[in-house]
py3Dmol code that shows the C-alpha trace and the ligand (Angstrom):
import py3Dmol

protein = """\
ATOM      1  CA  UNK A   1      30.042  24.139 -57.167  1.00  0.00           C
ATOM      2  CA  UNK A   2      27.761  26.504 -55.801  1.00  0.00           C
ATOM      3  CA  UNK A   3      24.991  23.604 -56.106  1.00  0.00           C
ATOM      4  CA  UNK A   4      27.184  21.265 -54.330  1.00  0.00           C
ATOM      5  CA  UNK A   5      27.902  23.746 -51.440  1.00  0.00           C
ATOM      6  CA  UNK A   6      24.081  24.183 -50.868  1.00  0.00           C
ATOM      7  CA  UNK A   7      23.465  20.455 -50.842  1.00  0.00           C
ATOM      8  CA  UNK A   8      26.215  19.853 -48.431  1.00  0.00           C
ATOM      9  CA  UNK A   9      24.953  22.589 -46.238  1.00  0.00           C
ATOM     10  CA  UNK A  10      21.578  21.143 -46.446  1.00  0.00           C
ATOM     11  CA  UNK A  11      22.852  17.707 -45.559  1.00  0.00           C
ATOM     12  CA  UNK A  12      24.595  19.249 -42.580  1.00  0.00           C
ATOM     13  CA  UNK A  13      21.422  20.948 -41.348  1.00  0.00           C
ATOM     14  CA  UNK A  14      19.413  17.815 -41.756  1.00  0.00           C
ATOM     15  CA  UNK A  15      22.019  15.946 -39.618  1.00  0.00           C
ATOM     16  CA  UNK A  16      22.081  18.460 -36.952  1.00  0.00           C
ATOM     17  CA  UNK A  17      18.148  18.626 -36.901  1.00  0.00           C
ATOM     18  CA  UNK A  18      17.989  14.936 -36.671  1.00  0.00           C
ATOM     19  CA  UNK A  19      20.290  14.531 -33.756  1.00  0.00           C
ATOM     20  CA  UNK A  20      18.659  17.372 -31.950  1.00  0.00           C
ATOM     21  CA  UNK A  21      15.137  15.811 -32.390  1.00  0.00           C
ATOM     22  CA  UNK A  22      16.255  12.272 -31.315  1.00  0.00           C
ATOM     23  CA  UNK A  23      14.197  11.289 -28.230  1.00  0.00           C
ATOM     24  CA  UNK A  24      16.473  11.395 -25.212  1.00  0.00           C
ATOM     25  CA  UNK A  25      17.685   7.939 -24.189  1.00  0.00           C
ATOM     26  CA  UNK A  26      17.396   7.234 -20.523  1.00  0.00           C
ATOM     27  CA  UNK A  27      20.685   7.741 -18.830  1.00  0.00           C
ATOM     28  CA  UNK A  28      22.371   4.338 -18.433  1.00  0.00           C
ATOM     29  CA  UNK A  29      23.073   3.962 -14.715  1.00  0.00           C
ATOM     30  CA  UNK A  30      25.713   1.489 -14.515  1.00  0.00           C
ATOM     31  CA  UNK A  31      26.377  -0.547 -11.305  1.00  0.00           C
ATOM     32  CA  UNK A  32      23.814   1.204  -9.135  1.00  0.00           C
ATOM     33  CA  UNK A  33      22.990  -0.974  -6.078  1.00  0.00           C
ATOM     34  CA  UNK A  34      19.664  -0.400  -4.251  1.00  0.00           C
ATOM     35  CA  UNK A  35      19.077  -1.827  -0.670  1.00  0.00           C
ATOM     36  CA  UNK A  36      15.435  -2.828  -0.367  1.00  0.00           C
ATOM     37  CA  UNK A  37      14.227  -3.837   3.016  1.00  0.00           C
ATOM     38  CA  UNK A  38      10.631  -5.183   3.000  1.00  0.00           C
ATOM     39  CA  UNK A  39       8.797  -5.423   6.306  1.00  0.00           C
ATOM     40  CA  UNK A  40       7.290  -8.889   6.175  1.00  0.00           C
ATOM     41  CA  UNK A  41       5.496 -11.706   4.185  1.00  0.00           C
ATOM     42  CA  UNK A  42       2.150 -11.496   6.185  1.00  0.00           C
ATOM     43  CA  UNK A  43      -0.241 -11.236   3.162  1.00  0.00           C
ATOM     44  CA  UNK A  44      -0.743 -12.018  -0.562  1.00  0.00           C
ATOM     45  CA  UNK A  45      -0.817  -8.176  -0.801  1.00  0.00           C
ATOM     46  CA  UNK A  46       2.574  -7.895   0.849  1.00  0.00           C
ATOM     47  CA  UNK A  47       4.083 -10.604  -1.636  1.00  0.00           C
ATOM     48  CA  UNK A  48       2.817  -8.669  -4.533  1.00  0.00           C
ATOM     49  CA  UNK A  49       4.317  -5.422  -3.273  1.00  0.00           C
ATOM     50  CA  UNK A  50       7.616  -7.036  -2.909  1.00  0.00           C
ATOM     51  CA  UNK A  51       7.584  -8.656  -6.360  1.00  0.00           C
ATOM     52  CA  UNK A  52       6.469  -5.419  -7.902  1.00  0.00           C
ATOM     53  CA  UNK A  53       9.236  -3.488  -6.362  1.00  0.00           C
ATOM     54  CA  UNK A  54      12.006  -6.138  -7.145  1.00  0.00           C
ATOM     55  CA  UNK A  55      10.776  -6.302 -10.731  1.00  0.00           C
ATOM     56  CA  UNK A  56      10.607  -2.547 -11.198  1.00  0.00           C
ATOM     57  CA  UNK A  57      14.255  -2.212  -9.884  1.00  0.00           C
ATOM     58  CA  UNK A  58      15.535  -4.992 -12.160  1.00  0.00           C
ATOM     59  CA  UNK A  59      13.814  -3.554 -15.206  1.00  0.00           C
ATOM     60  CA  UNK A  60      16.127  -0.508 -14.548  1.00  0.00           C
ATOM     61  CA  UNK A  61      18.869  -2.782 -14.342  1.00  0.00           C
ATOM     62  CA  UNK A  62      19.756  -1.830 -10.809  1.00  0.00           C
ATOM     63  CA  UNK A  63      21.692  -4.449  -8.695  1.00  0.00           C
ATOM     64  CA  UNK A  64      19.237  -5.128  -5.646  1.00  0.00           C
ATOM     65  CA  UNK A  65      20.081  -6.260  -2.106  1.00  0.00           C
ATOM     66  CA  UNK A  66      16.845  -7.586  -0.766  1.00  0.00           C
ATOM     67  CA  UNK A  67      16.291  -8.323   2.916  1.00  0.00           C
ATOM     68  CA  UNK A  68      12.991  -9.239   4.707  1.00  0.00           C
ATOM     69  CA  UNK A  69      12.251  -8.161   8.269  1.00  0.00           C
ATOM     70  CA  UNK A  70       9.677 -10.668   8.921  1.00  0.00           C
ATOM     71  CA  UNK A  71       7.653  -8.191  10.969  1.00  0.00           C
ATOM     72  CA  UNK A  72      10.470  -7.500  13.301  1.00  0.00           C
ATOM     73  CA  UNK A  73      11.425  -3.861  13.402  1.00  0.00           C
ATOM     74  CA  UNK A  74      14.917  -4.568  15.062  1.00  0.00           C
ATOM     75  CA  UNK A  75      15.820  -6.891  12.186  1.00  0.00           C
ATOM     76  CA  UNK A  76      14.781  -4.266   9.569  1.00  0.00           C
ATOM     77  CA  UNK A  77      17.094  -1.739  11.390  1.00  0.00           C
ATOM     78  CA  UNK A  78      19.927  -4.223  11.070  1.00  0.00           C
ATOM     79  CA  UNK A  79      19.163  -4.803   7.362  1.00  0.00           C
ATOM     80  CA  UNK A  80      19.325  -1.109   6.775  1.00  0.00           C
ATOM     81  CA  UNK A  81      22.529  -0.750   8.728  1.00  0.00           C
ATOM     82  CA  UNK A  82      23.984  -3.472   6.656  1.00  0.00           C
ATOM     83  CA  UNK A  83      23.012  -1.489   3.466  1.00  0.00           C
ATOM     84  CA  UNK A  84      24.697   1.694   4.840  1.00  0.00           C
ATOM     85  CA  UNK A  85      27.746  -0.547   5.562  1.00  0.00           C
ATOM     86  CA  UNK A  86      27.724  -1.678   2.095  1.00  0.00           C
ATOM     87  CA  UNK A  87      27.373   1.808   0.851  1.00  0.00           C
ATOM     88  CA  UNK A  88      24.458   1.165  -1.520  1.00  0.00           C
ATOM     89  CA  UNK A  89      23.401   3.947  -3.702  1.00  0.00           C
ATOM     90  CA  UNK A  90      20.086   4.158  -2.469  1.00  0.00           C
ATOM     91  CA  UNK A  91      17.699   2.539   0.223  1.00  0.00           C
ATOM     92  CA  UNK A  92      13.925   1.618  -0.342  1.00  0.00           C
ATOM     93  CA  UNK A  93      12.171   0.447   2.827  1.00  0.00           C
ATOM     94  CA  UNK A  94       8.760  -0.390   4.180  1.00  0.00           C
ATOM     95  CA  UNK A  95       8.702   0.814   7.758  1.00  0.00           C
ATOM     96  CA  UNK A  96       6.841  -1.753   9.700  1.00  0.00           C
ATOM     97  CA  UNK A  97       5.747   0.647  12.467  1.00  0.00           C
ATOM     98  CA  UNK A  98       5.570   4.432  12.613  1.00  0.00           C
ATOM     99  CA  UNK A  99       8.176   5.149  15.188  1.00  0.00           C
ATOM    100  CA  UNK A 100      11.761   4.347  15.967  1.00  0.00           C
ATOM    101  CA  UNK A 101      13.546   4.883  12.643  1.00  0.00           C
ATOM    102  CA  UNK A 102      15.074   8.151  13.231  1.00  0.00           C
ATOM    103  CA  UNK A 103      18.471   7.014  14.529  1.00  0.00           C
ATOM    104  CA  UNK A 104      19.028   4.641  11.590  1.00  0.00           C
ATOM    105  CA  UNK A 105      17.608   7.237   9.011  1.00  0.00           C
ATOM    106  CA  UNK A 106      20.085   9.772  10.448  1.00  0.00           C
ATOM    107  CA  UNK A 107      23.094   7.244   9.913  1.00  0.00           C
ATOM    108  CA  UNK A 108      22.022   6.843   6.234  1.00  0.00           C
ATOM    109  CA  UNK A 109      21.827  10.715   5.844  1.00  0.00           C
ATOM    110  CA  UNK A 110      25.390  10.956   7.430  1.00  0.00           C
ATOM    111  CA  UNK A 111      26.548   8.445   4.933  1.00  0.00           C
ATOM    112  CA  UNK A 112      24.947  10.453   2.042  1.00  0.00           C
ATOM    113  CA  UNK A 113      22.420   7.763   0.985  1.00  0.00           C
ATOM    114  CA  UNK A 114      19.045   8.665  -0.040  1.00  0.00           C
ATOM    115  CA  UNK A 115      16.016   6.860   1.372  1.00  0.00           C
ATOM    116  CA  UNK A 116      12.676   6.217  -0.314  1.00  0.00           C
ATOM    117  CA  UNK A 117       9.772   4.900   2.058  1.00  0.00           C
ATOM    118  CA  UNK A 118       7.407   2.636   0.328  1.00  0.00           C
ATOM    119  CA  UNK A 119       3.804   1.549   1.425  1.00  0.00           C
ATOM    120  CA  UNK A 120       3.616   2.478   5.216  1.00  0.00           C
ATOM    121  CA  UNK A 121       4.816   5.905   6.403  1.00  0.00           C
ATOM    122  CA  UNK A 122       6.664   7.030   9.605  1.00  0.00           C
ATOM    123  CA  UNK A 123       5.721   9.985  11.865  1.00  0.00           C
ATOM    124  CA  UNK A 124       6.145  13.187  10.062  1.00  0.00           C
ATOM    125  CA  UNK A 125       8.548  14.974  12.389  1.00  0.00           C
ATOM    126  CA  UNK A 126      11.272  13.216  10.580  1.00  0.00           C
ATOM    127  CA  UNK A 127       9.982  13.897   6.975  1.00  0.00           C
ATOM    128  CA  UNK A 128      13.096  15.474   5.973  1.00  0.00           C
ATOM    129  CA  UNK A 129      15.089  12.225   6.523  1.00  0.00           C
ATOM    130  CA  UNK A 130      13.685  10.735   3.532  1.00  0.00           C
ATOM    131  CA  UNK A 131      13.534  11.685  -0.225  1.00  0.00           C
ATOM    132  CA  UNK A 132       9.997  10.531  -0.830  1.00  0.00           C
ATOM    133  CA  UNK A 133       7.107   8.316   0.409  1.00  0.00           C
ATOM    134  CA  UNK A 134       5.529   6.201  -2.218  1.00  0.00           C
ATOM    135  CA  UNK A 135       2.318   4.420  -1.284  1.00  0.00           C
ATOM    136  CA  UNK A 136      -1.516   4.385  -1.125  1.00  0.00           C
ATOM    137  CA  UNK A 137      -3.542   6.824   0.608  1.00  0.00           C
ATOM    138  CA  UNK A 138      -4.800   4.975   3.701  1.00  0.00           C
ATOM    139  CA  UNK A 139      -6.992   7.623   4.981  1.00  0.00           C
ATOM    140  CA  UNK A 140      -8.835   7.794   1.592  1.00  0.00           C
ATOM    141  CA  UNK A 141      -9.188   4.009   1.923  1.00  0.00           C
ATOM    142  CA  UNK A 142     -10.860   4.255   5.318  1.00  0.00           C
ATOM    143  CA  UNK A 143     -13.047   6.962   3.913  1.00  0.00           C
ATOM    144  CA  UNK A 144     -14.226   4.703   0.959  1.00  0.00           C
ATOM    145  CA  UNK A 145     -15.044   2.022   3.452  1.00  0.00           C
ATOM    146  CA  UNK A 146     -16.981   4.387   5.728  1.00  0.00           C
ATOM    147  CA  UNK A 147     -18.926   5.824   2.630  1.00  0.00           C
ATOM    148  CA  UNK A 148     -20.018   2.187   1.561  1.00  0.00           C
ATOM    149  CA  UNK A 149     -21.482   1.732   5.083  1.00  0.00           C
ATOM    150  CA  UNK A 150     -23.176   5.131   5.071  1.00  0.00           C
ATOM    151  CA  UNK A 151     -24.832   4.205   1.800  1.00  0.00           C
ATOM    152  CA  UNK A 152     -25.789   0.694   2.626  1.00  0.00           C
ATOM    153  CA  UNK A 153     -27.835   1.852   5.515  1.00  0.00           C
ATOM    154  CA  UNK A 154     -29.092   5.206   4.169  1.00  0.00           C
ATOM    155  CA  UNK A 155     -32.747   3.887   3.953  1.00  0.00           C
ATOM    156  CA  UNK A 156     -32.736   2.990   7.629  1.00  0.00           C
ATOM    157  CA  UNK A 157     -31.510   6.541   9.430  1.00  0.00           C
ATOM    158  CA  UNK A 158     -33.378   5.693  12.556  1.00  0.00           C
ATOM    159  CA  UNK A 159     -31.869   2.185  13.129  1.00  0.00           C
ATOM    160  CA  UNK A 160     -28.780   2.005  15.258  1.00  0.00           C
ATOM    161  CA  UNK A 161     -25.894   0.399  13.418  1.00  0.00           C
ATOM    162  CA  UNK A 162     -23.061  -1.154  15.456  1.00  0.00           C
ATOM    163  CA  UNK A 163     -19.479  -1.568  13.722  1.00  0.00           C
ATOM    164  CA  UNK A 164     -16.817  -3.882  14.720  1.00  0.00           C
ATOM    165  CA  UNK A 165     -13.439  -2.631  13.724  1.00  0.00           C
ATOM    166  CA  UNK A 166     -10.828  -5.350  13.070  1.00  0.00           C
ATOM    167  CA  UNK A 167      -7.730  -3.450  13.084  1.00  0.00           C
ATOM    168  CA  UNK A 168      -4.181  -4.086  11.701  1.00  0.00           C
ATOM    169  CA  UNK A 169      -0.999  -4.009  13.662  1.00  0.00           C
ATOM    170  CA  UNK A 170      -1.336  -1.044  16.347  1.00  0.00           C
ATOM    171  CA  UNK A 171       1.743   0.925  15.661  1.00  0.00           C
ATOM    172  CA  UNK A 172       1.542   0.822  11.783  1.00  0.00           C
ATOM    173  CA  UNK A 173       0.606   3.887   9.916  1.00  0.00           C
ATOM    174  CA  UNK A 174      -2.264   2.482   7.579  1.00  0.00           C
ATOM    175  CA  UNK A 175      -3.941   1.319  10.938  1.00  0.00           C
ATOM    176  CA  UNK A 176      -4.309   4.724  12.365  1.00  0.00           C
ATOM    177  CA  UNK A 177      -5.061   6.313   8.944  1.00  0.00           C
ATOM    178  CA  UNK A 178      -7.693   3.645   7.919  1.00  0.00           C
ATOM    179  CA  UNK A 179      -9.367   4.125  11.263  1.00  0.00           C
ATOM    180  CA  UNK A 180      -9.303   7.969  10.998  1.00  0.00           C
ATOM    181  CA  UNK A 181     -10.766   7.886   7.382  1.00  0.00           C
ATOM    182  CA  UNK A 182     -13.569   5.404   8.265  1.00  0.00           C
ATOM    183  CA  UNK A 183     -14.597   7.291  11.434  1.00  0.00           C
ATOM    184  CA  UNK A 184     -14.497  10.633   9.578  1.00  0.00           C
ATOM    185  CA  UNK A 185     -16.859   9.198   6.952  1.00  0.00           C
ATOM    186  CA  UNK A 186     -19.519   7.338   9.346  1.00  0.00           C
ATOM    187  CA  UNK A 187     -19.310  10.550  11.467  1.00  0.00           C
ATOM    188  CA  UNK A 188     -21.560  12.005   9.188  1.00  0.00           C
ATOM    189  CA  UNK A 189     -24.295   9.696  10.071  1.00  0.00           C
ATOM    190  CA  UNK A 190     -25.847  10.086  13.526  1.00  0.00           C
ATOM    191  CA  UNK A 191     -26.716   6.191  13.561  1.00  0.00           C
ATOM    192  CA  UNK A 192     -23.627   4.509  12.728  1.00  0.00           C
ATOM    193  CA  UNK A 193     -20.698   4.050  15.400  1.00  0.00           C
ATOM    194  CA  UNK A 194     -17.683   1.809  16.020  1.00  0.00           C
ATOM    195  CA  UNK A 195     -18.615   0.139  19.116  1.00  0.00           C
ATOM    196  CA  UNK A 196     -15.611  -2.161  19.466  1.00  0.00           C
ATOM    197  CA  UNK A 197     -12.081  -2.352  18.090  1.00  0.00           C
ATOM    198  CA  UNK A 198      -9.909  -5.469  18.148  1.00  0.00           C
ATOM    199  CA  UNK A 199      -6.514  -6.040  16.650  1.00  0.00           C
ATOM    200  CA  UNK A 200      -5.573  -8.778  14.330  1.00  0.00           C
ATOM    201  CA  UNK A 201      -2.066  -7.539  13.299  1.00  0.00           C
ATOM    202  CA  UNK A 202      -2.848  -7.944   9.467  1.00  0.00           C
ATOM    203  CA  UNK A 203      -2.506 -11.789   9.699  1.00  0.00           C
ATOM    204  CA  UNK A 204      -5.080 -14.478   8.982  1.00  0.00           C
ATOM    205  CA  UNK A 205      -4.488 -16.353  12.013  1.00  0.00           C
ATOM    206  CA  UNK A 206      -4.652 -13.519  14.370  1.00  0.00           C
ATOM    207  CA  UNK A 207      -7.755 -12.185  12.780  1.00  0.00           C
ATOM    208  CA  UNK A 208      -9.432 -15.646  13.200  1.00  0.00           C
ATOM    209  CA  UNK A 209      -8.268 -15.865  16.805  1.00  0.00           C
ATOM    210  CA  UNK A 210      -9.663 -12.473  17.759  1.00  0.00           C
ATOM    211  CA  UNK A 211     -13.089 -13.056  16.062  1.00  0.00           C
ATOM    212  CA  UNK A 212     -13.216 -16.585  17.496  1.00  0.00           C
ATOM    213  CA  UNK A 213     -12.677 -15.039  21.076  1.00  0.00           C
ATOM    214  CA  UNK A 214     -15.616 -12.648  20.270  1.00  0.00           C
ATOM    215  CA  UNK A 215     -17.869 -15.356  19.327  1.00  0.00           C
ATOM    216  CA  UNK A 216     -16.861 -17.483  22.383  1.00  0.00           C
ATOM    217  CA  UNK A 217     -17.998 -14.430  24.626  1.00  0.00           C
ATOM    218  CA  UNK A 218     -21.123 -14.106  22.481  1.00  0.00           C
ATOM    219  CA  UNK A 219     -20.049 -10.474  21.666  1.00  0.00           C
ATOM    220  CA  UNK A 220     -20.914 -10.554  17.836  1.00  0.00           C
ATOM    221  CA  UNK A 221     -24.791 -10.606  18.412  1.00  0.00           C
ATOM    222  CA  UNK A 222     -25.052  -6.769  18.528  1.00  0.00           C
ATOM    223  CA  UNK A 223     -22.702  -6.279  15.494  1.00  0.00           C
ATOM    224  CA  UNK A 224     -24.192  -5.134  12.112  1.00  0.00           C
ATOM    225  CA  UNK A 225     -20.902  -4.434  10.341  1.00  0.00           C
ATOM    226  CA  UNK A 226     -17.446  -5.788  10.370  1.00  0.00           C
ATOM    227  CA  UNK A 227     -14.854  -3.398   8.997  1.00  0.00           C
ATOM    228  CA  UNK A 228     -11.524  -5.102   8.574  1.00  0.00           C
ATOM    229  CA  UNK A 229      -8.269  -3.380   7.777  1.00  0.00           C
ATOM    230  CA  UNK A 230      -7.027  -6.172   5.510  1.00  0.00           C
ATOM    231  CA  UNK A 231      -8.324  -9.102   3.456  1.00  0.00           C
ATOM    232  CA  UNK A 232      -6.114 -11.641   5.286  1.00  0.00           C
ATOM    233  CA  UNK A 233      -7.762 -10.829   8.799  1.00  0.00           C
ATOM    234  CA  UNK A 234     -11.106 -10.870   6.884  1.00  0.00           C
ATOM    235  CA  UNK A 235     -10.509 -14.367   5.628  1.00  0.00           C
ATOM    236  CA  UNK A 236      -9.521 -15.426   9.352  1.00  0.00           C
ATOM    237  CA  UNK A 237     -12.854 -13.976  10.223  1.00  0.00           C
ATOM    238  CA  UNK A 238     -14.809 -15.733   7.537  1.00  0.00           C
ATOM    239  CA  UNK A 239     -13.186 -19.018   8.957  1.00  0.00           C
ATOM    240  CA  UNK A 240     -14.050 -18.275  12.352  1.00  0.00           C
ATOM    241  CA  UNK A 241     -17.824 -17.290  11.402  1.00  0.00           C
ATOM    242  CA  UNK A 242     -18.322 -20.858   9.852  1.00  0.00           C
ATOM    243  CA  UNK A 243     -18.699 -22.181  13.400  1.00  0.00           C
ATOM    244  CA  UNK A 244     -21.603 -19.926  13.843  1.00  0.00           C
ATOM    245  CA  UNK A 245     -25.210 -19.527  12.479  1.00  0.00           C
ATOM    246  CA  UNK A 246     -24.258 -15.863  11.399  1.00  0.00           C
ATOM    247  CA  UNK A 247     -24.366 -15.552   7.545  1.00  0.00           C
ATOM    248  CA  UNK A 248     -21.607 -13.196   6.518  1.00  0.00           C
ATOM    249  CA  UNK A 249     -22.617 -10.588   3.801  1.00  0.00           C
ATOM    250  CA  UNK A 250     -26.227 -10.847   5.079  1.00  0.00           C
ATOM    251  CA  UNK A 251     -26.556 -11.044   8.928  1.00  0.00           C
ATOM    252  CA  UNK A 252     -23.142  -9.270   9.017  1.00  0.00           C
ATOM    253  CA  UNK A 253     -22.099  -6.774   6.487  1.00  0.00           C
ATOM    254  CA  UNK A 254     -18.270  -7.051   5.678  1.00  0.00           C
ATOM    255  CA  UNK A 255     -16.187  -4.335   4.352  1.00  0.00           C
ATOM    256  CA  UNK A 256     -12.503  -5.251   3.742  1.00  0.00           C
ATOM    257  CA  UNK A 257      -9.344  -3.455   2.372  1.00  0.00           C
ATOM    258  CA  UNK A 258      -6.767  -4.843  -0.155  1.00  0.00           C
ATOM    259  CA  UNK A 259      -8.586  -6.551  -3.056  1.00  0.00           C
ATOM    260  CA  UNK A 260      -6.752  -9.898  -3.128  1.00  0.00           C
ATOM    261  CA  UNK A 261      -8.081 -12.344  -5.758  1.00  0.00           C
ATOM    262  CA  UNK A 262      -9.322 -14.752  -2.858  1.00  0.00           C
ATOM    263  CA  UNK A 263     -11.419 -12.004  -1.359  1.00  0.00           C
ATOM    264  CA  UNK A 264     -13.010 -11.012  -4.706  1.00  0.00           C
ATOM    265  CA  UNK A 265     -14.164 -14.573  -4.832  1.00  0.00           C
ATOM    266  CA  UNK A 266     -15.700 -14.084  -1.387  1.00  0.00           C
ATOM    267  CA  UNK A 267     -17.500 -10.836  -2.829  1.00  0.00           C
ATOM    268  CA  UNK A 268     -18.810 -12.783  -5.899  1.00  0.00           C
ATOM    269  CA  UNK A 269     -20.040 -15.586  -3.435  1.00  0.00           C
ATOM    270  CA  UNK A 270     -21.988 -12.642  -1.256  1.00  0.00           C
ATOM    271  CA  UNK A 271     -19.897 -13.397   1.855  1.00  0.00           C
ATOM    272  CA  UNK A 272     -18.214  -9.949   1.696  1.00  0.00           C
ATOM    273  CA  UNK A 273     -20.009  -6.791   0.653  1.00  0.00           C
ATOM    274  CA  UNK A 274     -17.353  -4.257  -0.136  1.00  0.00           C
ATOM    275  CA  UNK A 275     -13.751  -4.550  -1.056  1.00  0.00           C
ATOM    276  CA  UNK A 276     -11.619  -1.182  -0.962  1.00  0.00           C
ATOM    277  CA  UNK A 277      -8.647  -1.713  -3.231  1.00  0.00           C
ATOM    278  CA  UNK A 278      -5.091  -1.023  -1.905  1.00  0.00           C
ATOM    279  CA  UNK A 279      -2.540  -0.850  -4.638  1.00  0.00           C
ATOM    280  CA  UNK A 280       0.540  -3.048  -4.086  1.00  0.00           C
ATOM    281  CA  UNK A 281       2.059  -2.309  -7.554  1.00  0.00           C
ATOM    282  CA  UNK A 282       4.440   0.291  -6.399  1.00  0.00           C
ATOM    283  CA  UNK A 283       7.482  -0.836  -8.615  1.00  0.00           C
ATOM    284  CA  UNK A 284       7.173   1.407 -11.458  1.00  0.00           C
ATOM    285  CA  UNK A 285       6.858   4.525  -9.236  1.00  0.00           C
ATOM    286  CA  UNK A 286       9.847   3.537  -7.050  1.00  0.00           C
ATOM    287  CA  UNK A 287      12.070   2.775 -10.217  1.00  0.00           C
ATOM    288  CA  UNK A 288      11.189   6.073 -11.743  1.00  0.00           C
ATOM    289  CA  UNK A 289      11.746   8.151  -8.680  1.00  0.00           C
ATOM    290  CA  UNK A 290      15.245   6.536  -8.351  1.00  0.00           C
ATOM    291  CA  UNK A 291      15.981   7.179 -11.885  1.00  0.00           C
ATOM    292  CA  UNK A 292      14.935  10.726 -11.738  1.00  0.00           C
ATOM    293  CA  UNK A 293      17.164  11.259  -8.677  1.00  0.00           C
ATOM    294  CA  UNK A 294      20.265   9.720 -10.225  1.00  0.00           C
ATOM    295  CA  UNK A 295      19.584  11.908 -13.194  1.00  0.00           C
ATOM    296  CA  UNK A 296      19.887  14.978 -10.768  1.00  0.00           C
ATOM    297  CA  UNK A 297      16.378  15.650 -11.260  1.00  0.00           C
ATOM    298  CA  UNK A 298      15.445  15.583  -7.587  1.00  0.00           C
ATOM    299  CA  UNK A 299      13.274  18.938  -7.710  1.00  0.00           C
ATOM    300  CA  UNK A 300      10.642  16.861  -9.680  1.00  0.00           C
ATOM    301  CA  UNK A 301      10.243  14.151  -7.092  1.00  0.00           C
ATOM    302  CA  UNK A 302       7.295  14.878  -4.802  1.00  0.00           C
ATOM    303  CA  UNK A 303       7.678  14.074  -1.185  1.00  0.00           C
ATOM    304  CA  UNK A 304       4.313  12.049  -1.275  1.00  0.00           C
ATOM    305  CA  UNK A 305       3.494   9.955  -4.214  1.00  0.00           C
ATOM    306  CA  UNK A 306      -0.025   8.321  -3.907  1.00  0.00           C
ATOM    307  CA  UNK A 307      -0.980   5.414  -6.123  1.00  0.00           C
ATOM    308  CA  UNK A 308      -4.452   5.077  -7.796  1.00  0.00           C
ATOM    309  CA  UNK A 309      -6.957   2.961  -6.254  1.00  0.00           C
ATOM    310  CA  UNK A 310     -10.690   1.998  -6.514  1.00  0.00           C
ATOM    311  CA  UNK A 311     -13.612   0.142  -4.709  1.00  0.00           C
ATOM    312  CA  UNK A 312     -15.327  -3.123  -5.594  1.00  0.00           C
ATOM    313  CA  UNK A 313     -18.779  -3.785  -4.017  1.00  0.00           C
ATOM    314  CA  UNK A 314     -21.911  -5.752  -4.229  1.00  0.00           C
ATOM    315  CA  UNK A 315     -23.494  -2.399  -5.559  1.00  0.00           C
ATOM    316  CA  UNK A 316     -21.334  -2.746  -8.768  1.00  0.00           C
ATOM    317  CA  UNK A 317     -20.783  -5.095 -11.710  1.00  0.00           C
ATOM    318  CA  UNK A 318     -18.857  -7.971 -10.348  1.00  0.00           C
ATOM    319  CA  UNK A 319     -18.092  -9.707 -13.763  1.00  0.00           C
ATOM    320  CA  UNK A 320     -16.110  -6.639 -14.753  1.00  0.00           C
ATOM    321  CA  UNK A 321     -13.545  -6.731 -11.987  1.00  0.00           C
ATOM    322  CA  UNK A 322     -10.314  -7.235 -13.706  1.00  0.00           C
ATOM    323  CA  UNK A 323      -8.144 -10.293 -12.682  1.00  0.00           C
ATOM    324  CA  UNK A 324      -6.099  -9.351  -9.651  1.00  0.00           C
ATOM    325  CA  UNK A 325      -2.443 -10.373  -9.544  1.00  0.00           C
ATOM    326  CA  UNK A 326      -2.269 -10.850  -5.866  1.00  0.00           C
TER     327      UNK A 326
END
"""
ligand_1 = """\
11
LIG
O -3.108 -3.777 3.629
C -1.958 -5.514 4.281
C -0.569 -5.603 4.744
O 0.745 -1.821 4.701
C -0.809 -1.395 3.188
O -0.221 -4.442 5.189
C -0.129 -2.493 3.880
C -1.015 -3.433 4.530
C -1.843 -4.111 3.608
O -0.258 -6.684 5.547
O -2.262 -6.517 3.678
"""
view = py3Dmol.view(width=600, height=400)
view.addModel(protein, "pdb")
view.setStyle({"model": 0}, {"cartoon": {"style": "trace"}})
view.addModel(ligand_1, "xyz")
view.setStyle({"model": 1}, {"stick": {}})
view.zoomTo()
view.show()
């Protein structure tokens, strides 16, 4: 009898221990609706960013209402308003530009809907209007681009190096921060300066048009380096250069940001010298932040979540570059 009681107690203890040690199942969050407003479709990078977020949300079994603003801020604001009217559980959006979002963010706040910014950022005065910003460190990207240029010309400290900056959309956060980061890095060398900035709005066509215009006015002659804020504009620039005797990658050093598969081919072909990666795979981070917030774990969601990134260049091993998914 005593033995039976001991074994029974032992079994009970075992059961309790097993239940207590069982890994915590993620909370099943049923019928959660997320409104996702993307800013455009201007690049392969952007398309990969959209896919990554949609996949991340679907993996967590959230219902997603997806809208694309097609590079029109007013349209994006209307999309976000429709999410609020629908009473979604959370809003995820890429702000096309830095300013002008406060009224709609306040409407979301009043409706009790949390907002996560992805990729681009808004002006920091309104940083309490969103839960978290998940994206690349654009300033660090600009820095990396500048460091490549400094290293490339380090043996020629006396030579004056002229940089042409092919910028993205004027009012977007990566444009300002990439510029700042680049200037900060090249500012350490006396002989390297940005002598001209033109705007290609992050699109291939505009990139080609502005470079073609400079070629027409013979303004590329003095340029040693082209620093382009994204791969699509670089591809446009390369197209425009085909009509000249300038050899990209040799007569003109080309540094670009994003890391699309088609630009890695240009790097391997020697027509581009340095590719600073911009990581579009935000889906996991976004889904994780939402999951934590819905679990009531909001203290652990940082206000800024930076994604890891690297650099590929003709100074490195081009065969070991992993296949890009964009
Ligand atoms: O570099 C570019 C896209 O906002 C970081 O936008 C993003 C930029 C990216 O069009 O390709």
